[in-house]
N, C-alpha and C positions, 0 to 999 in steps of 0.2 A: 582875029576871028577865033572864037572858041569852038572846039569840036562839039557836036551834038552828043547828048548822053547815049544815043544808040551806038555811036562810034566807039565809046569806051566799052560798051557791052560786047561789041564785035571783037575788039582787041583782047578783052579778057577771055572770050570764047576761043579765039585763035590761039592765045597763049596756053590755055588749058588743053587744047587739041595737040599742040606741039609737045607739051610736057608728057601727055599720055602716049604719044607716038615714041618719044624718047625712052620712056620706061618700058614700053612693049619691046622695043628694039634691044634694050639692055637685057631684059629677061630672056629674049630669044637667043641672044648671043651667049648667055650663060648656059642655057640648055644645050645649044649646039656644041659648046666647048666640053660640057659634060659627056655628051654623046661621042665626041671625038676621042676623049680619053678613055671612057669606060663603056661605050656602047649604050644599049638601052638602059641598063641599070645606072650608068653614069648620068644619063638624061633624067631618070627618075629622081636620083639623089639631088641633082641640080634644081629640079622643080620643087622638091621638098624644101630645100634650103631657101628658095625664093618665097615659098609660102610662109615658112617660119619667120623670115625677115619681115614680111608684110604684116604678120600678126604681132610680133614683139617689138618692132621698132616703130615708135610713134613718129609722125611727121614733125619736122623741125618747126618750132613756133618762134615768131619774132615778138617777144613781149615788149620790146622797146626799153629804153632807159628812163628811169624815173628821176627827175631833177627837181629838187626842192630848194627854193631860195630862202635864206635866213637873213634877217636884217642884222643880226649880231652873232657872236660866238655862242654855241650851245652851253647850257648850264652844266658845270662839272660838279656833280654831287659829291664825289670823293674828295675834291679839293675845297669846295665852298660850303658843303653841308646843304641842308634843305629846310626851308620855312614853309609851312602850310597854314593858311588862314582857316579859321573855324568855319567860315561860310563856304569855303571850297570843298571841305571834306564832310560837312554836315555834322559838326561837333560843337560843343560848348566852349572849347578852349583851342587856342592856337597850338601848333606842334612845331617844335624846333629839333632837328636832328643835326648834331655837330658833325664836322668833317672827320673823316677817318684818318688815323695816324698811318703814314706810309711806312710799310715794312720792307725789308730787303727781300729779294726774290728767294724762293726755296730752291735748294740744290745748287748753290753757288760754288761749292767746293769742287775742285777738279778731281775726277776719279782716274785711277790708273786703269789701263787697258787690261782686259781679262787675258788677252793673248800673251802679253808680257808677264803677267803674274803667274801663268801656268808653266812658263819655261824655266 
């Protein structure tokens, strides 16, 4: 038997109330600790820190993971080059771009340490 839609709403409302109660208790304990350490100015600073946290820290969002299925390996333009049909690009002629020649990485030589060079 599936729960009625109203039951989900009640569970969500109860979860929101519990979350709000937890946040209120956490904030109260921070102010109490500030008062314990620094008196009234300590409580004021703790309240200020809570306010700044609430202003500048955005709530965590769960964007989820994006999964894309591909029937084959993606096209490697650097290795295979690129062929564009005239109809795809709105031109009168097809375009062919050859593959690029692979070059060795830049900065491959090993450098001496500055620390040793200055000694």
